[in-house]
C-alpha positions as CSV (number, residue, x, y, z in Angstrom):
1,M,10.4,20.7,19.6
2,K,12.4,18.5,20.0
3,D,15.6,17.4,17.9
4,L,15.9,14.4,15.9
5,T,18.5,11.7,16.6
6,K,22.0,12.7,15.6
7,M,23.9,9.4,14.3
8,T,27.6,8.5,13.0
9,A,27.7,5.6,11.0
10,A,28.6,3.2,13.7
11,T,25.4,4.3,15.3
12,L,23.2,4.1,12.2
13,L,24.2,0.4,11.8
14,C,22.9,0.1,15.3
15,L,19.6,1.5,14.3
16,L,19.0,0.1,11.2
17,L,19.6,-3.4,13.3
18,S,17.5,-2.4,16.1
19,L,15.3,-1.5,13.5
20,A,14.7,-5.0,12.2
21,A,14.8,-6.9,14.9
22,T,11.8,-4.7,15.5
23,A,10.0,-5.7,12.2
24,Q,10.8,-9.4,13.2
25,E,9.0,-9.3,16.1
26,N,5.6,-9.4,14.6
27,P,6.1,-8.9,10.9
28,D,2.3,-10.1,10.1
29,A,0.4,-8.0,12.0
30,R,-1.3,-5.8,9.5
31,Y,-2.3,-9.0,8.2
32,L,-4.3,-10.1,11.4
33,E,-7.9,-9.5,12.3
34,G,-9.6,-7.5,10.1
35,A,-6.9,-7.3,7.3
36,V,-9.5,-9.5,4.7
37,P,-12.7,-7.3,5.5
38,E,-16.2,-9.4,4.7
39,V,-19.7,-8.4,4.1
40,N,-22.6,-10.7,4.0
41,G,-19.7,-13.4,4.1
42,K,-18.1,-12.4,0.5
43,V,-14.7,-11.1,1.0
44,V,-14.8,-7.4,-0.4
45,F,-11.7,-5.1,0.0
46,S,-12.9,-1.2,0.0
47,H,-11.1,2.2,0.0
48,E,-12.6,5.8,0.1
49,Y,-11.3,8.8,-1.8
50,A,-12.3,12.3,-0.5
51,L,-11.6,14.6,-3.3
52,E,-13.5,17.7,-2.4
53,R,-12.7,20.1,-5.3
54,M,-13.2,17.3,-8.0
55,T,-16.9,16.5,-10.0
56,Q,-17.9,13.4,-10.7
57,D,-17.2,13.5,-14.2
58,E,-13.4,14.5,-13.5
59,I,-13.2,10.9,-11.2
60,F,-15.1,9.5,-13.6
61,D,-12.7,10.3,-16.5
62,R,-9.2,9.9,-14.5
63,T,-10.3,6.6,-12.9
64,L,-11.5,5.2,-16.2
65,A,-8.2,6.4,-17.9
66,W,-6.2,4.8,-14.8
67,M,-8.4,1.7,-14.9
68,E,-8.1,1.1,-18.7
69,K,-4.1,1.7,-18.6
70,R,-3.2,-0.6,-15.7
71,L,-5.7,-3.9,-17.1
72,K,-3.8,-3.7,-20.7
73,E,-0.7,-3.5,-18.4
74,N,-1.6,-7.3,-17.8
75,E,-1.7,-8.5,-21.4
76,N,-4.2,-11.2,-21.1
77,N,-8.0,-11.2,-20.7
78,S,-8.3,-8.3,-18.0
79,R,-10.8,-5.2,-19.4
80,I,-13.6,-3.1,-18.9
81,L,-16.6,-4.6,-18.5
82,F,-18.9,-1.9,-18.0
83,T,-19.5,1.6,-17.6
84,D,-22.1,4.4,-17.0
85,K,-20.6,7.6,-16.8
86,E,-23.9,9.5,-16.0
87,K,-24.4,7.0,-12.4
88,G,-20.6,7.5,-12.0
89,I,-19.6,3.6,-12.4
90,I,-17.3,1.5,-13.7
91,V,-16.4,-2.4,-13.5
92,G,-13.6,-4.2,-14.7
93,L,-12.1,-7.9,-14.6
94,D,-8.3,-7.9,-13.5
95,E,-7.0,-11.1,-14.2
96,E,-2.7,-11.3,-13.1
97,W,-0.3,-13.8,-11.6
98,I,0.8,-13.1,-7.7
99,V,4.2,-14.4,-7.4
100,F,5.1,-15.8,-3.8
101,K,8.6,-16.4,-4.5
102,Q,10.9,-17.0,-7.5
103,K,14.7,-18.2,-7.7
104,A,16.9,-19.4,-10.3
105,L,15.5,-22.5,-10.8
106,S,11.6,-22.1,-9.2
107,L,8.7,-19.9,-8.9
108,D,5.7,-20.2,-6.4
109,R,2.8,-18.3,-8.2
110,T,-0.5,-18.2,-8.5
111,F,-3.7,-16.8,-11.2
112,V,-5.7,-14.4,-9.3
113,S,-9.0,-12.7,-11.0
114,C,-11.3,-10.1,-9.5
115,Q,-13.7,-7.7,-10.2
116,L,-12.4,-4.3,-9.5
117,T,-16.2,-1.6,-9.1
118,V,-15.2,2.5,-8.4
119,A,-18.9,4.3,-7.7
120,C,-17.8,8.3,-8.4
121,Q,-19.6,11.2,-6.9
122,P,-18.7,14.9,-6.7
123,G,-15.6,14.4,-4.5
124,L,-15.8,11.0,-3.3
125,C,-14.7,7.7,-5.2
126,R,-15.3,4.4,-3.7
127,F,-12.8,1.6,-4.8
128,D,-14.2,-2.0,-4.1
129,I,-12.3,-5.5,-5.2
130,E,-14.3,-8.7,-5.1
131,K,-14.9,-11.6,-6.2
132,V,-11.2,-12.8,-5.9
133,R,-10.3,-16.3,-7.3
134,Y,-7.2,-18.1,-7.4
135,E,-5.9,-20.8,-10.1
136,Y,-2.7,-22.5,-8.4
137,R,-0.7,-25.0,-10.4
138,E,-1.2,-24.2,-13.3
139,G,-5.2,-24.2,-12.9
140,E,-4.5,-27.8,-10.9
141,E,-6.1,-26.1,-7.8
142,E,-8.8,-23.4,-7.8
143,Y,-9.8,-21.3,-4.3
144,T,-12.1,-18.6,-3.9
145,A,-10.7,-15.9,-1.1
146,E,-13.9,-17.4,1.2
147,E,-12.6,-20.5,2.0
148,W,-9.1,-19.5,1.4
149,I,-8.0,-16.5,3.2
150,T,-10.7,-15.1,5.6
151,D,-10.0,-14.7,9.1
152,K,-11.9,-18.4,10.0
153,Y,-9.4,-20.1,7.8
154,A,-6.2,-18.4,7.6
155,L,-6.2,-17.4,11.3
156,N,-5.4,-19.7,14.5
157,K,-8.3,-19.6,17.0
158,T,-6.9,-16.3,19.3
159,K,-6.4,-14.8,15.6
160,T,-3.0,-13.9,16.7
161,K,-1.0,-15.7,14.2
162,L,-1.3,-16.7,10.6
163,V,-1.7,-20.3,9.5
164,R,0.7,-22.3,7.7
165,G,0.1,-22.8,4.2
166,L,-2.4,-20.3,4.0
167,A,-0.1,-17.4,5.2
168,K,1.5,-16.8,1.6
169,W,-2.0,-16.4,0.3
170,R,-3.7,-13.9,2.5
171,R,-0.5,-11.8,3.1
172,K,-0.1,-11.4,-0.9
173,T,-3.2,-10.6,-1.3
174,V,-3.8,-8.4,1.2
175,D,-0.3,-6.7,-0.6
176,F,-2.2,-6.8,-3.8
177,V,-5.0,-5.0,-2.7
178,D,-2.8,-2.5,-1.0
179,D,-1.1,-1.7,-4.4
180,Q,-4.5,-1.4,-6.6
181,F,-5.9,0.9,-3.6
182,A,-2.6,2.9,-3.6
183,R,-2.3,3.6,-7.5
184,L,-5.7,4.8,-8.3
185,G,-5.3,7.1,-5.1
186,E,-2.1,8.4,-7.2
187,A,-3.8,8.8,-10.3
188,L,-6.5,10.8,-8.9
189,G,-4.0,12.8,-7.0
190,A,-5.7,11.9,-3.6
191,S,-2.6,10.4,-2.1
192,A,-5.6,8.1,-0.3
193,A,-3.5,5.8,1.8
194,P,-4.1,2.0,0.6
195,T,-6.2,0.1,3.2
196,A,-7.3,-3.6,3.1
197,R,-9.9,-2.5,5.8
198,P,-13.6,-2.0,4.8
199,V,-15.1,0.8,5.3
200,E,-17.2,1.6,8.4
201,T,-20.5,1.6,6.8
202,A,-22.3,0.1,3.9
203,T,-24.1,3.2,2.9
204,A,-24.1,4.2,-0.9
205,P,-21.1,6.4,-1.7
206,A,-23.9,9.0,-3.1
207,Q,-24.9,9.4,0.6
208,Q,-21.5,9.5,1.8
209,P,-20.4,13.0,2.7
210,A,-16.9,14.5,1.5
211,A,-14.0,14.9,4.0
212,R,-12.6,18.4,4.2
213,P,-9.1,18.4,2.6
214,A,-5.6,18.4,4.2
215,T,-3.9,21.9,5.3
216,A,0.1,21.5,3.4
217,R,2.5,23.3,5.0
218,E,6.3,22.7,3.5
219,L,9.2,22.3,6.0
220,E,12.7,22.7,6.4
221,P,13.9,19.2,6.5
222,G,16.1,19.9,9.9
223,E,12.5,21.4,11.2
224,L,11.4,17.7,10.9
225,T,10.7,15.7,14.8
226,A,10.9,11.7,15.2
227,D,7.4,11.9,17.3
228,M,6.0,13.1,13.4
229,M,6.4,9.8,12.5
230,P,6.3,7.5,15.4
231,A,7.2,3.7,15.1
232,S,4.0,1.3,14.7
233,S,1.9,4.0,14.6
234,G,1.3,3.7,10.8
235,K,2.1,2.6,7.4
236,L,4.9,4.2,5.0
237,V,3.9,4.1,1.5
238,I,6.6,4.4,-1.0
239,A,6.0,6.0,-4.7
240,I,8.8,5.7,-7.6
241,G,8.7,7.6,-10.7
242,T,6.4,11.0,-11.2
243,D,4.2,9.9,-13.6
244,P,0.6,9.4,-11.8
245,F,-0.4,6.8,-14.5
246,N,3.1,4.9,-14.4
247,Q,4.1,4.6,-10.9
248,T,5.6,1.8,-8.9
249,V,3.5,2.3,-5.5
250,M,5.0,0.1,-2.3
251,T,4.0,0.0,1.4
252,A,6.6,-1.0,3.4
253,N,5.1,-3.6,5.4
254,S,8.0,-3.4,7.9
255,G,7.8,0.3,8.8
256,G,10.3,3.1,9.4
257,S,11.5,6.3,11.2
258,L,13.2,9.9,10.9
259,G,16.6,9.6,12.0
260,K,19.7,12.1,11.0
261,V,23.2,10.9,9.0
262,D,26.1,12.8,8.6
263,G,24.3,15.7,10.2
264,K,21.5,15.3,7.5
265,A,17.6,14.6,7.8
266,V,16.9,11.3,6.6
267,V,14.0,8.5,6.7
268,F,14.5,4.8,7.4
269,A,11.9,2.6,5.0
270,I,12.0,-1.1,5.8
271,L,11.1,-3.9,3.7
272,S,10.1,-7.2,5.1
273,P,12.0,-10.1,3.1
274,D,9.5,-11.5,0.8
275,Q,8.5,-7.6,-0.6
276,P,9.7,-7.3,-4.2
277,H,12.6,-4.6,-4.3
278,E,14.1,-4.4,-7.5
279,A,12.3,-1.2,-8.2
280,L,13.8,0.9,-4.9
281,D,17.3,-0.7,-6.0
282,Q,17.3,1.0,-9.0
283,A,15.7,4.1,-8.3
284,S,17.7,6.8,-7.1
285,E,14.7,9.3,-6.1
286,Y,11.3,8.5,-4.6
287,T,8.7,9.8,-1.9
288,V,7.8,8.8,1.3
289,R,4.4,9.1,2.5
290,F,3.2,8.2,6.4
291,Y,-0.3,7.6,7.1
292,P,-1.3,7.7,10.9
293,N,-3.3,4.0,11.9
294,G,-6.7,5.0,10.4
295,A,-5.7,7.8,8.3
296,T,-7.1,8.1,4.6
297,Q,-4.7,10.8,3.9
298,P,-0.8,11.3,5.0
299,S,0.3,13.7,7.7
300,L,3.8,13.8,6.3
301,E,5.2,13.7,2.3
302,L,9.2,13.5,1.8
303,Q,10.7,14.0,-1.5
304,C,14.1,11.6,-1.0
305,R,17.4,10.8,-2.5
306,K,18.7,7.4,-1.9
307,M,21.9,7.1,0.1
308,P,24.1,3.8,1.0
309,S,22.3,1.4,2.9
310,P,24.2,-1.7,4.6
311,E,23.4,-4.7,2.2
312,A,20.2,-7.3,3.8
313,L,21.3,-10.4,5.1
314,E,19.5,-13.1,3.8
315,G,15.7,-13.7,5.1
316,M,15.6,-9.8,6.9
317,P,14.3,-7.0,6.0
318,R,16.0,-4.6,3.8
319,T,16.4,-1.3,5.0
320,Y,16.7,1.9,2.6
321,V,18.2,5.3,4.2
322,G,16.7,8.3,1.6
323,E,17.8,12.0,2.4
324,I,14.8,14.3,2.7
325,I,15.0,17.3,0.0
326,K,11.4,18.6,0.7
327,A,9.3,18.2,3.5
328,T,5.4,19.1,3.4
329,A,3.0,17.9,6.9
330,F,-0.9,18.0,6.2
331,Q,-3.2,19.0,8.9
């Protein structure tokens, strides 16, 4: 098992600059082809949670409690539209603001509405977000996801870049969906990886088998190796708070890595320049979960104590350094 690279304060700065430069090479990689899935011409974001030890009623009750609380946070017309406990179905209407950019004297945002549909069965939960609509400039402009953020309109012909003007809409919608998936995953105790990708089959949830739960193994922070979190090979999800119904959950859009600072095992988490960071600025402790590409459960969970980090330059990724207090690997 190879050792983590040991770093002094000087080499730490060099590493952070290198990570920031790497993140800048293609910061939109996660928003390109396939990030906005379509089913029969309609945008439908889907995610499944494997919950083998939970009954359908337990999944339903937890999901309903989460959705009711989540929608009340909006303090508007957001609400539960339909429930059927026997069939395990919950449908909600979500209306809220998505902020593109906020400065002292200007605010660029859109009002978004969407339908949230959850299908529960023993050991499995499927969450769909669809019928996404936007109201921009206080309702002067109205768009649907199908005509605004799909691959056809929001990507160039080679599907290697976001189209200027539509880029912010696609980025923020994918981030919004990832946050919803992560929040429900936390409420279910599933630690499910947030993803905007569609599930591979359109078969009804009741016909799909639940995956076996991962086996957890606690590690000493010093046992961690760099290859447990290889760069650009997965997703880092940060959870702030211990109450699953009142957590701030975000994806470190620019990635991160494991390392050592002053002899302590640490994890570097990098937020892209446009990501909200206030919650992480105020937190003293948080949890980082690493999801390998395509995984629905984390391979690594790290409980962290925040360490001092270099000040981010304007327009550059923001790096956070967390001393690893507890580490758990999943297989």
